[in-house]
N, CA, C and O atoms as CSV, one atom per row, in Angstrom:
chain,resi,resn,atom,element,x,y,z
A,1,UNK,N,N,-35.461,-94.257,-52.927
A,1,UNK,CA,C,-34.536,-94.957,-53.817
A,1,UNK,C,C,-33.682,-95.906,-52.965
A,1,UNK,O,O,-33.068,-95.479,-51.987
A,2,UNK,N,N,-33.645,-97.176,-53.331
A,2,UNK,CA,C,-32.876,-98.152,-52.571
A,2,UNK,C,C,-31.462,-98.310,-53.138
A,2,UNK,O,O,-31.131,-97.756,-54.186
A,3,UNK,N,N,-30.650,-99.066,-52.431
A,3,UNK,CA,C,-29.256,-99.249,-52.804
A,3,UNK,C,C,-29.111,-99.905,-54.187
A,3,UNK,O,O,-28.224,-99.535,-54.957
A,4,UNK,N,N,-29.964,-100.859,-54.495
A,4,UNK,CA,C,-29.909,-101.543,-55.795
A,4,UNK,C,C,-30.185,-100.568,-56.935
A,4,UNK,O,O,-29.519,-100.624,-57.969
A,5,UNK,N,N,-31.146,-99.685,-56.762
A,5,UNK,CA,C,-31.457,-98.679,-57.786
A,5,UNK,C,C,-30.303,-97.711,-57.984
A,5,UNK,O,O,-30.001,-97.314,-59.109
A,6,UNK,N,N,-29.666,-97.335,-56.895
A,6,UNK,CA,C,-28.518,-96.429,-56.972
A,6,UNK,C,C,-27.370,-97.101,-57.726
A,6,UNK,O,O,-26.709,-96.469,-58.550
A,7,UNK,N,N,-27.136,-98.386,-57.439
A,7,UNK,CA,C,-26.082,-99.125,-58.129
A,7,UNK,C,C,-26.359,-99.187,-59.630
A,7,UNK,O,O,-25.449,-99.008,-60.440
A,8,UNK,N,N,-27.598,-99.438,-59.992
A,8,UNK,CA,C,-27.956,-99.508,-61.405
A,8,UNK,C,C,-27.746,-98.162,-62.092
A,8,UNK,O,O,-27.195,-98.102,-63.191
A,9,UNK,N,N,-28.179,-97.094,-61.452
A,9,UNK,CA,C,-27.986,-95.753,-62.021
A,9,UNK,C,C,-26.501,-95.431,-62.178
A,9,UNK,O,O,-26.093,-94.832,-63.172
A,10,UNK,N,N,-25.703,-95.830,-61.198
A,10,UNK,CA,C,-24.260,-95.602,-61.265
A,10,UNK,C,C,-23.645,-96.358,-62.434
A,10,UNK,O,O,-22.821,-95.808,-63.164
A,11,UNK,N,N,-24.036,-97.611,-62.616
A,11,UNK,CA,C,-23.506,-98.424,-63.723
A,11,UNK,C,C,-23.850,-97.798,-65.074
A,11,UNK,O,O,-23.006,-97.747,-65.968
A,12,UNK,N,N,-25.072,-97.329,-65.220
A,12,UNK,CA,C,-25.503,-96.712,-66.479
A,12,UNK,C,C,-24.728,-95.420,-66.721
A,12,UNK,O,O,-24.243,-95.184,-67.827
A,13,UNK,N,N,-24.611,-94.582,-65.687
A,13,UNK,CA,C,-23.880,-93.316,-65.827
A,13,UNK,C,C,-22.413,-93.570,-66.158
A,13,UNK,O,O,-21.828,-92.870,-66.985
A,14,UNK,N,N,-21.833,-94.553,-65.523
A,14,UNK,CA,C,-20.434,-94.909,-65.776
A,14,UNK,C,C,-20.251,-95.392,-67.218
A,14,UNK,O,O,-19.271,-95.038,-67.874
A,15,UNK,N,N,-21.182,-96.190,-67.702
A,15,UNK,CA,C,-21.110,-96.688,-69.083
A,15,UNK,C,C,-21.225,-95.533,-70.078
A,15,UNK,O,O,-20.485,-95.478,-71.060
A,16,UNK,N,N,-22.143,-94.624,-69.824
A,16,UNK,CA,C,-22.291,-93.460,-70.717
A,16,UNK,C,C,-21.008,-92.634,-70.741
A,16,UNK,O,O,-20.572,-92.173,-71.796
A,17,UNK,N,N,-20.414,-92.455,-69.572
A,17,UNK,CA,C,-19.171,-91.686,-69.480
A,17,UNK,C,C,-18.047,-92.366,-70.250
A,17,UNK,O,O,-17.298,-91.702,-70.967
A,18,UNK,N,N,-17.922,-93.686,-70.111
A,18,UNK,CA,C,-16.891,-94.431,-70.849
A,18,UNK,C,C,-17.083,-94.280,-72.344
A,18,UNK,O,O,-16.112,-94.088,-73.076
A,19,UNK,N,N,-18.312,-94.363,-72.806
A,19,UNK,CA,C,-18.593,-94.209,-74.231
A,19,UNK,C,C,-18.230,-92.806,-74.714
A,19,UNK,O,O,-17.604,-92.647,-75.761
A,20,UNK,N,N,-18.622,-91.806,-73.956
A,20,UNK,CA,C,-18.338,-90.419,-74.352
A,20,UNK,C,C,-16.845,-90.142,-74.357
A,20,UNK,O,O,-16.351,-89.411,-75.216
A,21,UNK,N,N,-16.126,-90.718,-73.408
A,21,UNK,CA,C,-14.687,-90.518,-73.332
A,21,UNK,C,C,-13.978,-91.168,-74.512
A,21,UNK,O,O,-12.998,-90.624,-75.021
A,22,UNK,N,N,-14.455,-92.306,-74.944
A,22,UNK,CA,C,-13.825,-93.026,-76.062
A,22,UNK,C,C,-14.210,-92.467,-77.421
A,22,UNK,O,O,-13.408,-92.475,-78.355
A,23,UNK,N,N,-15.432,-91.984,-77.525
A,23,UNK,CA,C,-15.899,-91.448,-78.796
A,23,UNK,C,C,-16.975,-90.410,-78.517
A,23,UNK,O,O,-18.116,-90.753,-78.206
A,24,UNK,N,N,-16.607,-89.145,-78.629
A,24,UNK,CA,C,-17.524,-88.053,-78.313
A,24,UNK,C,C,-18.757,-88.049,-79.212
A,24,UNK,O,O,-19.782,-87.471,-78.851
A,25,UNK,N,N,-18.670,-88.683,-80.371
A,25,UNK,CA,C,-19.799,-88.712,-81.304
A,25,UNK,C,C,-20.852,-89.757,-80.917
A,25,UNK,O,O,-21.962,-89.744,-81.448
A,26,UNK,N,N,-20.509,-90.651,-80.000
A,26,UNK,CA,C,-21.442,-91.680,-79.573
A,26,UNK,C,C,-22.534,-91.034,-78.729
A,26,UNK,O,O,-22.246,-90.342,-77.753
A,27,UNK,N,N,-23.775,-91.261,-79.105
A,27,UNK,CA,C,-24.896,-90.656,-78.412
A,27,UNK,C,C,-25.545,-91.685,-77.497
A,27,UNK,O,O,-26.280,-92.563,-77.950
A,28,UNK,N,N,-25.264,-91.565,-76.207
A,28,UNK,CA,C,-25.904,-92.411,-75.200
A,28,UNK,C,C,-26.547,-91.465,-74.199
A,28,UNK,O,O,-25.870,-90.905,-73.337
A,29,UNK,N,N,-27.848,-91.292,-74.317
A,29,UNK,CA,C,-28.536,-90.350,-73.447
A,29,UNK,C,C,-29.383,-91.075,-72.411
A,29,UNK,O,O,-29.276,-92.292,-72.255
A,30,UNK,N,N,-30.224,-90.328,-71.706
A,30,UNK,CA,C,-31.042,-90.920,-70.653
A,30,UNK,C,C,-32.087,-91.892,-71.190
A,30,UNK,O,O,-32.676,-92.648,-70.417
A,31,UNK,N,N,-32.326,-91.885,-72.495
A,31,UNK,CA,C,-33.301,-92.792,-73.090
A,31,UNK,C,C,-32.661,-94.086,-73.608
A,31,UNK,O,O,-33.364,-94.995,-74.049
A,32,UNK,N,N,-31.338,-94.164,-73.553
A,32,UNK,CA,C,-30.624,-95.362,-74.005
A,32,UNK,C,C,-30.811,-96.466,-72.968
A,32,UNK,O,O,-30.535,-96.264,-71.785
A,33,UNK,N,N,-31.276,-97.619,-73.407
A,33,UNK,CA,C,-31.518,-98.724,-72.482
A,33,UNK,C,C,-30.196,-99.403,-72.108
A,33,UNK,O,O,-29.212,-99.268,-72.835
A,34,UNK,N,N,-30.162,-100.126,-70.993
A,34,UNK,CA,C,-28.948,-100.878,-70.642
A,34,UNK,C,C,-28.528,-101.849,-71.749
A,34,UNK,O,O,-27.334,-102.013,-71.999
A,35,UNK,N,N,-29.482,-102.487,-72.410
A,35,UNK,CA,C,-29.158,-103.400,-73.507
A,35,UNK,C,C,-28.487,-102.680,-74.668
A,35,UNK,O,O,-27.549,-103.201,-75.271
A,36,UNK,N,N,-28.968,-101.488,-74.977
A,36,UNK,CA,C,-28.346,-100.693,-76.036
A,36,UNK,C,C,-26.943,-100.251,-75.633
A,36,UNK,O,O,-26.035,-100.220,-76.463
A,37,UNK,N,N,-26.771,-99.912,-74.366
A,37,UNK,CA,C,-25.437,-99.537,-73.872
A,37,UNK,C,C,-24.469,-100.702,-73.991
A,37,UNK,O,O,-23.314,-100.513,-74.372
A,38,UNK,N,N,-24.927,-101.903,-73.670
A,38,UNK,CA,C,-24.080,-103.097,-73.799
A,38,UNK,C,C,-23.635,-103.258,-75.243
A,38,UNK,O,O,-22.465,-103.533,-75.507
A,39,UNK,N,N,-24.555,-103.089,-76.172
A,39,UNK,CA,C,-24.215,-103.201,-77.593
A,39,UNK,C,C,-23.192,-102.150,-78.003
A,39,UNK,O,O,-22.225,-102.460,-78.699
A,40,UNK,N,N,-23.400,-100.920,-77.578
A,40,UNK,CA,C,-22.478,-99.837,-77.927
A,40,UNK,C,C,-21.092,-100.083,-77.336
A,40,UNK,O,O,-20.081,-99.912,-78.017
A,41,UNK,N,N,-21.049,-100.485,-76.069
A,41,UNK,CA,C,-19.764,-100.761,-75.419
A,41,UNK,C,C,-19.045,-101.917,-76.109
A,41,UNK,O,O,-17.839,-101.854,-76.347
A,42,UNK,N,N,-19.784,-102.958,-76.423
A,42,UNK,CA,C,-19.205,-104.126,-77.091
A,42,UNK,C,C,-18.646,-103.741,-78.454
A,42,UNK,O,O,-17.554,-104.174,-78.823
A,43,UNK,N,N,-19.379,-102.940,-79.197
A,43,UNK,CA,C,-18.911,-102.514,-80.517
A,43,UNK,C,C,-17.637,-101.680,-80.438
A,43,UNK,O,O,-16.858,-101.650,-81.390
A,44,UNK,N,N,-17.421,-101.005,-79.316
A,44,UNK,CA,C,-16.227,-100.187,-79.150
A,44,UNK,C,C,-15.096,-100.954,-78.454
A,44,UNK,O,O,-14.006,-100.417,-78.258
A,45,UNK,N,N,-15.363,-102.214,-78.081
A,45,UNK,CA,C,-14.332,-103.035,-77.458
A,45,UNK,C,C,-14.184,-102.822,-75.971
A,45,UNK,O,O,-13.160,-103.196,-75.399
A,46,UNK,N,N,-15.167,-102.236,-75.332
A,46,UNK,CA,C,-15.111,-101.992,-73.885
A,46,UNK,C,C,-15.881,-103.129,-73.202
A,46,UNK,O,O,-16.979,-102.942,-72.678
A,47,UNK,N,N,-15.269,-104.294,-73.228
A,47,UNK,CA,C,-15.949,-105.523,-72.825
A,47,UNK,C,C,-16.201,-105.621,-71.318
A,47,UNK,O,O,-17.268,-106.075,-70.904
A,48,UNK,N,N,-15.246,-105.206,-70.502
A,48,UNK,CA,C,-15.432,-105.318,-69.053
A,48,UNK,C,C,-16.609,-104.481,-68.575
A,48,UNK,O,O,-17.399,-104.937,-67.749
A,49,UNK,N,N,-16.731,-103.285,-69.078
A,49,UNK,CA,C,-17.842,-102.412,-68.705
A,49,UNK,C,C,-19.163,-103.006,-69.203
A,49,UNK,O,O,-20.168,-102.973,-68.492
A,50,UNK,N,N,-19.160,-103.545,-70.418
A,50,UNK,CA,C,-20.364,-104.174,-70.978
A,50,UNK,C,C,-20.808,-105.354,-70.114
A,50,UNK,O,O,-21.998,-105.524,-69.849
A,51,UNK,N,N,-19.849,-106.163,-69.679
A,51,UNK,CA,C,-20.192,-107.315,-68.832
A,51,UNK,C,C,-20.701,-106.872,-67.463
A,51,UNK,O,O,-21.569,-107.523,-66.883
A,52,UNK,N,N,-20.170,-105.779,-66.952
A,52,UNK,CA,C,-20.666,-105.238,-65.683
A,52,UNK,C,C,-22.133,-104.845,-65.791
A,52,UNK,O,O,-22.926,-105.110,-64.887
A,53,UNK,N,N,-22.486,-104.213,-66.905
A,53,UNK,CA,C,-23.897,-103.867,-67.129
A,53,UNK,C,C,-24.753,-105.126,-67.273
A,53,UNK,O,O,-25.860,-105.200,-66.739
A,54,UNK,N,N,-24.232,-106.102,-67.995
A,54,UNK,CA,C,-24.966,-107.372,-68.157
A,54,UNK,C,C,-25.266,-107.991,-66.793
A,54,UNK,O,O,-26.380,-108.448,-66.539
A,55,UNK,N,N,-24.284,-107.997,-65.943
A,55,UNK,CA,C,-24.456,-108.597,-64.615
A,55,UNK,C,C,-25.475,-107.815,-63.797
A,55,UNK,O,O,-26.359,-108.402,-63.174
A,56,UNK,N,N,-25.352,-106.496,-63.797
A,56,UNK,CA,C,-26.244,-105.654,-63.006
A,56,UNK,C,C,-27.691,-105.762,-63.467
A,56,UNK,O,O,-28.606,-105.812,-62.645
A,57,UNK,N,N,-27.898,-105.798,-64.781
A,57,UNK,CA,C,-29.254,-105.799,-65.325
A,57,UNK,C,C,-29.719,-107.176,-65.793
A,57,UNK,O,O,-30.763,-107.297,-66.434
A,58,UNK,N,N,-28.951,-108.208,-65.475
A,58,UNK,CA,C,-29.295,-109.591,-65.846
A,58,UNK,C,C,-29.525,-109.743,-67.359
A,58,UNK,O,O,-30.504,-110.343,-67.803
A,59,UNK,N,N,-28.595,-109.183,-68.121
A,59,UNK,CA,C,-28.606,-109.298,-69.577
A,59,UNK,C,C,-27.671,-110.459,-69.930
A,59,UNK,O,O,-26.579,-110.542,-69.367
A,60,UNK,N,N,-28.056,-111.348,-70.830
A,60,UNK,CA,C,-27.175,-112.470,-71.182
A,60,UNK,C,C,-25.803,-111.983,-71.667
A,60,UNK,O,O,-25.692,-110.971,-72.360
A,61,UNK,N,N,-24.777,-112.726,-71.287
A,61,UNK,CA,C,-23.394,-112.382,-71.615
A,61,UNK,C,C,-22.988,-112.804,-73.030
A,61,UNK,O,O,-21.951,-112.366,-73.529
A,62,UNK,N,N,-23.780,-113.634,-73.666
A,62,UNK,CA,C,-23.390,-114.286,-74.916
A,62,UNK,C,C,-22.840,-113.340,-75.979
A,62,UNK,O,O,-21.783,-113.605,-76.551
A,63,UNK,N,N,-23.538,-112.251,-76.247
A,63,UNK,CA,C,-23.111,-111.378,-77.337
A,63,UNK,C,C,-21.770,-110.711,-77.043
A,63,UNK,O,O,-20.964,-110.486,-77.946
A,64,UNK,N,N,-21.543,-110.397,-75.764
A,64,UNK,CA,C,-20.270,-109.766,-75.392
A,64,UNK,C,C,-19.125,-110.757,-75.593
A,64,UNK,O,O,-18.104,-110.418,-76.191
A,65,UNK,N,N,-19.299,-111.979,-75.094
A,65,UNK,CA,C,-18.249,-112.984,-75.238
A,65,UNK,C,C,-18.057,-113.395,-76.697
A,65,UNK,O,O,-16.935,-113.659,-77.129
A,66,UNK,N,N,-19.134,-113.448,-77.440
A,66,UNK,CA,C,-19.029,-113.782,-78.852
A,66,UNK,C,C,-18.193,-112.733,-79.590
A,66,UNK,O,O,-17.325,-113.076,-80.394
A,67,UNK,N,N,-18.456,-111.475,-79.316
A,67,UNK,CA,C,-17.711,-110.393,-79.960
A,67,UNK,C,C,-16.233,-110.417,-79.551
A,67,UNK,O,O,-15.352,-110.231,-80.391
A,68,UNK,N,N,-15.970,-110.642,-78.281
A,68,UNK,CA,C,-14.576,-110.700,-77.813
A,68,UNK,C,C,-13.843,-111.888,-78.438
A,68,UNK,O,O,-12.685,-111.762,-78.836
A,69,UNK,N,N,-14.506,-113.028,-78.525
A,69,UNK,CA,C,-13.882,-114.206,-79.144
A,69,UNK,C,C,-13.559,-113.942,-80.621
A,69,UNK,O,O,-12.501,-114.340,-81.109
A,70,UNK,N,N,-14.470,-113.274,-81.322
A,70,UNK,CA,C,-14.210,-112.929,-82.723
A,70,UNK,C,C,-13.023,-111.993,-82.849
A,70,UNK,O,O,-12.222,-112.122,-83.775
A,71,UNK,N,N,-12.904,-111.043,-81.916
A,71,UNK,CA,C,-11.756,-110.132,-81.934
A,71,UNK,C,C,-10.458,-110.907,-81.717
A,71,UNK,O,O,-9.444,-110.613,-82.349
A,72,UNK,N,N,-10.491,-111.889,-80.831
A,72,UNK,CA,C,-9.308,-112.725,-80.588
A,72,UNK,C,C,-8.883,-113.437,-81.873
A,72,UNK,O,O,-7.703,-113.453,-82.222
A,73,UNK,N,N,-9.838,-114.012,-82.559
A,73,UNK,CA,C,-9.539,-114.733,-83.798
A,73,UNK,C,C,-8.998,-113.786,-84.857
A,73,UNK,O,O,-8.015,-114.097,-85.529
A,74,UNK,N,N,-9.637,-112.631,-85.007
A,74,UNK,CA,C,-9.169,-111.653,-86.011
A,74,UNK,C,C,-7.739,-111.208,-85.728
A,74,UNK,O,O,-6.921,-111.105,-86.641
A,75,UNK,N,N,-7.442,-110.941,-84.447
A,75,UNK,CA,C,-6.090,-110.491,-84.097
A,75,UNK,C,C,-5.061,-111.601,-84.274
A,75,UNK,O,O,-3.898,-111.332,-84.573
A,76,UNK,N,N,-5.488,-112.838,-84.091
A,76,UNK,CA,C,-4.582,-113.970,-84.299
A,76,UNK,C,C,-4.263,-114.122,-85.780
A,76,UNK,O,O,-3.129,-114.417,-86.155
A,77,UNK,N,N,-5.273,-113.918,-86.610
A,77,UNK,CA,C,-5.086,-114.073,-88.054
A,77,UNK,C,C,-4.320,-112.899,-88.660
A,77,UNK,O,O,-3.525,-113.079,-89.582
A,78,UNK,N,N,-4.562,-111.704,-88.142
A,78,UNK,CA,C,-3.898,-110.518,-88.675
A,78,UNK,C,C,-3.627,-109.544,-87.538
A,78,UNK,O,O,-4.551,-108.978,-86.953
A,79,UNK,N,N,-2.356,-109.357,-87.234
A,79,UNK,CA,C,-1.948,-108.456,-86.155
A,79,UNK,C,C,-2.386,-107.027,-86.479
A,79,UNK,O,O,-2.252,-106.566,-87.613
A,80,UNK,N,N,-2.904,-106.346,-85.482
A,80,UNK,CA,C,-3.346,-104.966,-85.641
A,80,UNK,C,C,-2.926,-104.182,-84.406
A,80,UNK,O,O,-3.520,-104.340,-83.340
A,81,UNK,N,N,-1.922,-103.350,-84.539
A,81,UNK,CA,C,-1.428,-102.589,-83.390
A,81,UNK,C,C,-2.443,-101.571,-82.884
A,81,UNK,O,O,-2.351,-101.122,-81.742
A,82,UNK,N,N,-3.402,-101.207,-83.713
A,82,UNK,CA,C,-4.459,-100.302,-83.254
A,82,UNK,C,C,-5.367,-100.965,-82.222
A,82,UNK,O,O,-6.134,-100.283,-81.543
A,83,UNK,N,N,-5.285,-102.273,-82.102
A,83,UNK,CA,C,-6.092,-102.994,-81.113
A,83,UNK,C,C,-5.764,-102.555,-79.690
A,83,UNK,O,O,-6.601,-102.662,-78.793
A,84,UNK,N,N,-4.558,-102.066,-79.487
A,84,UNK,CA,C,-4.195,-101.583,-78.145
A,84,UNK,C,C,-5.139,-100.467,-77.700
A,84,UNK,O,O,-5.392,-100.311,-76.506
A,85,UNK,N,N,-5.658,-99.694,-78.645
A,85,UNK,CA,C,-6.556,-98.580,-78.303
A,85,UNK,C,C,-7.795,-99.057,-77.555
A,85,UNK,O,O,-8.210,-98.423,-76.585
A,86,UNK,N,N,-8.396,-100.174,-77.994
A,86,UNK,CA,C,-9.570,-100.659,-77.285
A,86,UNK,C,C,-9.207,-101.636,-76.173
A,86,UNK,O,O,-9.941,-101.760,-75.193
A,87,UNK,N,N,-8.094,-102.324,-76.315
A,87,UNK,CA,C,-7.687,-103.252,-75.253
A,87,UNK,C,C,-7.439,-102.530,-73.932
A,87,UNK,O,O,-7.833,-103.018,-72.873
A,88,UNK,N,N,-6.792,-101.378,-73.992
A,88,UNK,CA,C,-6.484,-100.654,-72.744
A,88,UNK,C,C,-7.739,-100.151,-72.045
A,88,UNK,O,O,-7.699,-99.846,-70.853
A,89,UNK,N,N,-8.838,-100.061,-72.759
A,89,UNK,CA,C,-10.104,-99.643,-72.138
A,89,UNK,C,C,-10.696,-100.729,-71.242
A,89,UNK,O,O,-11.722,-100.505,-70.600
A,90,UNK,N,N,-10.069,-101.890,-71.192
A,90,UNK,CA,C,-10.573,-103.013,-70.406
A,90,UNK,C,C,-9.791,-103.253,-69.119
A,90,UNK,O,O,-9.809,-104.358,-68.578
A,91,UNK,N,N,-9.107,-102.227,-68.630
A,91,UNK,CA,C,-8.390,-102.321,-67.360
A,91,UNK,C,C,-7.555,-103.601,-67.287
A,91,UNK,O,O,-7.915,-104.548,-66.588
A,92,UNK,N,N,-6.472,-103.618,-67.995
A,92,UNK,CA,C,-5.650,-104.819,-68.157
A,92,UNK,C,C,-4.652,-105.051,-67.033
A,92,UNK,O,O,-3.734,-105.856,-67.190
A,93,UNK,N,N,-4.802,-104.379,-65.920
A,93,UNK,CA,C,-3.834,-104.491,-64.829
A,93,UNK,C,C,-3.679,-105.932,-64.325
A,93,UNK,O,O,-2.615,-106.303,-63.830
A,94,UNK,N,N,-4.717,-106.729,-64.445
A,94,UNK,CA,C,-4.673,-108.115,-63.965
A,94,UNK,C,C,-3.987,-109.072,-64.933
A,94,UNK,O,O,-3.768,-110.237,-64.600
A,95,UNK,N,N,-3.646,-108.592,-66.126
A,95,UNK,CA,C,-3.051,-109.461,-67.135
A,95,UNK,C,C,-1.562,-109.179,-67.300
A,95,UNK,O,O,-1.115,-108.036,-67.207
A,96,UNK,N,N,-0.817,-110.229,-67.543
A,96,UNK,CA,C,0.604,-110.077,-67.847
A,96,UNK,C,C,0.731,-109.644,-69.300
A,96,UNK,O,O,0.192,-110.290,-70.199
A,97,UNK,N,N,1.447,-108.548,-69.524
A,97,UNK,CA,C,1.597,-108.066,-70.891
A,97,UNK,C,C,3.060,-107.985,-71.304
A,97,UNK,O,O,3.380,-107.344,-72.305
A,98,UNK,N,N,3.951,-108.620,-70.553
A,98,UNK,CA,C,5.364,-108.608,-70.891
A,98,UNK,C,C,5.566,-109.356,-72.201
A,98,UNK,O,O,5.181,-110.518,-72.328
A,99,UNK,N,N,6.165,-108.690,-73.161
A,99,UNK,CA,C,6.420,-109.271,-74.486
A,99,UNK,C,C,5.164,-109.860,-75.127
A,99,UNK,O,O,5.240,-110.873,-75.822
A,100,UNK,N,N,4.025,-109.237,-74.901
A,100,UNK,CA,C,2.770,-109.762,-75.441
A,100,UNK,C,C,2.315,-108.974,-76.658
A,100,UNK,O,O,2.509,-107.762,-76.753
A,101,UNK,N,N,1.716,-109.687,-77.565
A,101,UNK,CA,C,1.104,-109.070,-78.734
A,101,UNK,C,C,-0.344,-108.743,-78.373
A,101,UNK,O,O,-0.859,-109.255,-77.379
A,102,UNK,N,N,-1.008,-107.899,-79.163
A,102,UNK,CA,C,-2.426,-107.642,-78.902
A,102,UNK,C,C,-3.268,-108.926,-78.919
A,102,UNK,O,O,-4.203,-109.062,-78.131
A,103,UNK,N,N,-2.942,-109.857,-79.806
A,103,UNK,CA,C,-3.705,-111.110,-79.873
A,103,UNK,C,C,-3.573,-111.903,-78.578
A,103,UNK,O,O,-4.562,-112.427,-78.066
A,104,UNK,N,N,-2.362,-111.993,-78.048
A,104,UNK,CA,C,-2.144,-112.733,-76.798
A,104,UNK,C,C,-2.896,-112.080,-75.649
A,104,UNK,O,O,-3.534,-112.764,-74.849
A,105,UNK,N,N,-2.821,-110.767,-75.568
A,105,UNK,CA,C,-3.527,-110.052,-74.504
A,105,UNK,C,C,-5.037,-110.237,-74.649
A,105,UNK,O,O,-5.741,-110.404,-73.653
A,106,UNK,N,N,-5.531,-110.208,-75.873
A,106,UNK,CA,C,-6.956,-110.403,-76.120
A,106,UNK,C,C,-7.406,-111.797,-75.653
A,106,UNK,O,O,-8.430,-111.925,-74.982
A,107,UNK,N,N,-6.645,-112.831,-76.007
A,107,UNK,CA,C,-6.976,-114.191,-75.556
A,107,UNK,C,C,-6.924,-114.295,-74.034
A,107,UNK,O,O,-7.772,-114.948,-73.426
A,108,UNK,N,N,-5.938,-113.656,-73.420
A,108,UNK,CA,C,-5.835,-113.677,-71.953
A,108,UNK,C,C,-7.018,-112.950,-71.313
A,108,UNK,O,O,-7.537,-113.381,-70.284
A,109,UNK,N,N,-7.436,-111.853,-71.926
A,109,UNK,CA,C,-8.608,-111.126,-71.439
A,109,UNK,C,C,-9.847,-112.007,-71.529
A,109,UNK,O,O,-10.634,-112.072,-70.585
A,110,UNK,N,N,-10.023,-112.681,-72.655
A,110,UNK,CA,C,-11.162,-113.589,-72.822
A,110,UNK,C,C,-11.147,-114.670,-71.746
A,110,UNK,O,O,-12.176,-114.945,-71.127
A,111,UNK,N,N,-10.006,-115.274,-71.524
A,111,UNK,CA,C,-9.909,-116.324,-70.509
A,111,UNK,C,C,-10.248,-115.786,-69.122
A,111,UNK,O,O,-11.006,-116.406,-68.377
A,112,UNK,N,N,-9.683,-114.634,-68.783
A,112,UNK,CA,C,-9.937,-114.050,-67.467
A,112,UNK,C,C,-11.423,-113.742,-67.273
A,112,UNK,O,O,-11.989,-114.026,-66.216
A,113,UNK,N,N,-12.045,-113.167,-68.288
A,113,UNK,CA,C,-13.457,-112.811,-68.175
A,113,UNK,C,C,-14.356,-114.040,-68.148
A,113,UNK,O,O,-15.359,-114.056,-67.434
A,114,UNK,N,N,-14.008,-115.071,-68.919
A,114,UNK,CA,C,-14.775,-116.322,-68.853
A,114,UNK,C,C,-14.721,-116.916,-67.449
A,114,UNK,O,O,-15.737,-117.358,-66.913
A,115,UNK,N,N,-13.541,-116.921,-66.867
A,115,UNK,CA,C,-13.393,-117.465,-65.514
A,115,UNK,C,C,-14.148,-116.624,-64.490
A,115,UNK,O,O,-14.685,-117.159,-63.520
A,116,UNK,N,N,-14.188,-115.322,-64.701
A,116,UNK,CA,C,-14.873,-114.425,-63.763
A,116,UNK,C,C,-16.391,-114.513,-63.867
A,116,UNK,O,O,-17.081,-114.491,-62.847
A,117,UNK,N,N,-16.919,-114.610,-65.077
A,117,UNK,CA,C,-18.370,-114.522,-65.264
A,117,UNK,C,C,-19.077,-115.856,-65.395
A,117,UNK,O,O,-20.300,-115.911,-65.271
A,118,UNK,N,N,-18.354,-116.922,-65.640
A,118,UNK,CA,C,-19.012,-118.229,-65.734
A,118,UNK,C,C,-19.428,-118.663,-64.335
A,118,UNK,O,O,-18.651,-118.571,-63.385
A,119,UNK,N,N,-20.653,-119.132,-64.225
A,119,UNK,CA,C,-21.163,-119.583,-62.944
A,119,UNK,C,C,-20.583,-120.958,-62.618
A,119,UNK,O,O,-20.325,-121.751,-63.523
A,120,UNK,N,N,-20.379,-121.244,-61.332
A,120,UNK,CA,C,-19.818,-122.542,-60.944
A,120,UNK,C,C,-20.651,-123.710,-61.473
A,120,UNK,O,O,-21.881,-123.683,-61.435
A,121,UNK,N,N,-19.962,-124.724,-61.963
A,121,UNK,CA,C,-20.578,-125.964,-62.462
A,121,UNK,C,C,-21.508,-125.721,-63.650
A,121,UNK,O,O,-22.399,-126.530,-63.909
A,122,UNK,N,N,-21.312,-124.620,-64.370
A,122,UNK,CA,C,-22.142,-124.306,-65.519
A,122,UNK,C,C,-21.220,-123.822,-66.627
A,122,UNK,O,O,-20.417,-122.913,-66.415
A,123,UNK,N,N,-21.328,-124.415,-67.794
A,123,UNK,CA,C,-20.409,-124.054,-68.876
A,123,UNK,C,C,-21.147,-123.464,-70.066
A,123,UNK,O,O,-20.753,-123.679,-71.213
A,124,UNK,N,N,-22.196,-122.734,-69.806
A,124,UNK,CA,C,-23.010,-122.161,-70.871
A,124,UNK,C,C,-22.178,-121.257,-71.777
A,124,UNK,O,O,-22.263,-121.361,-73.001
A,125,UNK,N,N,-21.379,-120.374,-71.190
A,125,UNK,CA,C,-20.599,-119.439,-72.000
A,125,UNK,C,C,-19.558,-120.191,-72.809
A,125,UNK,O,O,-19.349,-119.882,-73.983
A,126,UNK,N,N,-18.902,-121.172,-72.205
A,126,UNK,CA,C,-17.910,-121.955,-72.941
A,126,UNK,C,C,-18.566,-122.688,-74.111
A,126,UNK,O,O,-17.988,-122.760,-75.195
A,127,UNK,N,N,-19.750,-123.225,-73.905
A,127,UNK,CA,C,-20.435,-123.961,-74.957
A,127,UNK,C,C,-20.791,-123.058,-76.128
A,127,UNK,O,O,-20.714,-123.483,-77.281
A,128,UNK,N,N,-21.175,-121.833,-75.853
A,128,UNK,CA,C,-21.527,-120.894,-76.921
A,128,UNK,C,C,-20.352,-120.749,-77.879
A,128,UNK,O,O,-20.549,-120.721,-79.094
A,129,UNK,N,N,-19.163,-120.659,-77.364
A,129,UNK,CA,C,-17.998,-120.399,-78.212
A,129,UNK,C,C,-17.446,-121.661,-78.867
A,129,UNK,O,O,-16.775,-121.581,-79.897
A,130,UNK,N,N,-17.713,-122.789,-78.298
A,130,UNK,CA,C,-17.272,-124.032,-78.953
A,130,UNK,C,C,-18.145,-124.360,-80.146
A,130,UNK,O,O,-17.690,-125.002,-81.092
A,131,UNK,N,N,-19.405,-123.923,-80.112
A,131,UNK,CA,C,-20.314,-124.258,-81.188
A,131,UNK,C,C,-20.255,-123.285,-82.356
A,131,UNK,O,O,-20.808,-123.567,-83.419
A,132,UNK,N,N,-19.603,-122.157,-82.181
A,132,UNK,CA,C,-19.576,-121.147,-83.261
A,132,UNK,C,C,-18.314,-121.182,-84.028
A,132,UNK,O,O,-18.137,-120.401,-84.962
C-alpha cells in the first residue's frame, strides 16, 4: 500500500466519521463510493470535507459549490438560525464571525473556498455560479 492509497483511505474514513457524528442514521459503509460520500456530505452542509474528497479523488467541485451558493442565497432571503448547526461543521476558524449573521458567514465561506479551490488563471467554478 503506497502513501497515496493511505491518504485516500484516510479521507474516506474521515468523511464517514463526520457523517456518523452529524447524523447517526446516515448509512455510509465500506461500499459507499467517494462520489456518494460527497453527495451525502454536501446534503448535510459539510462542504469543506466534501471538497477535500473531491480534490483527493478528482471529483468535479461543481455540485458542492452549487449547493453552497444556493444555501447562501436562501439564507440571504430568509434568515435561519439553525444554519449555524451545519456552518460550524465547516471549521470556520479562518472566517471573521464578529457580529455576523449566518448568511454573511455562508457567503464568506463560499468566497474562501472558491479562492482555495479555484486553479490559477482558471475561472471554471466562478463561471458555473454566474450562469445559474
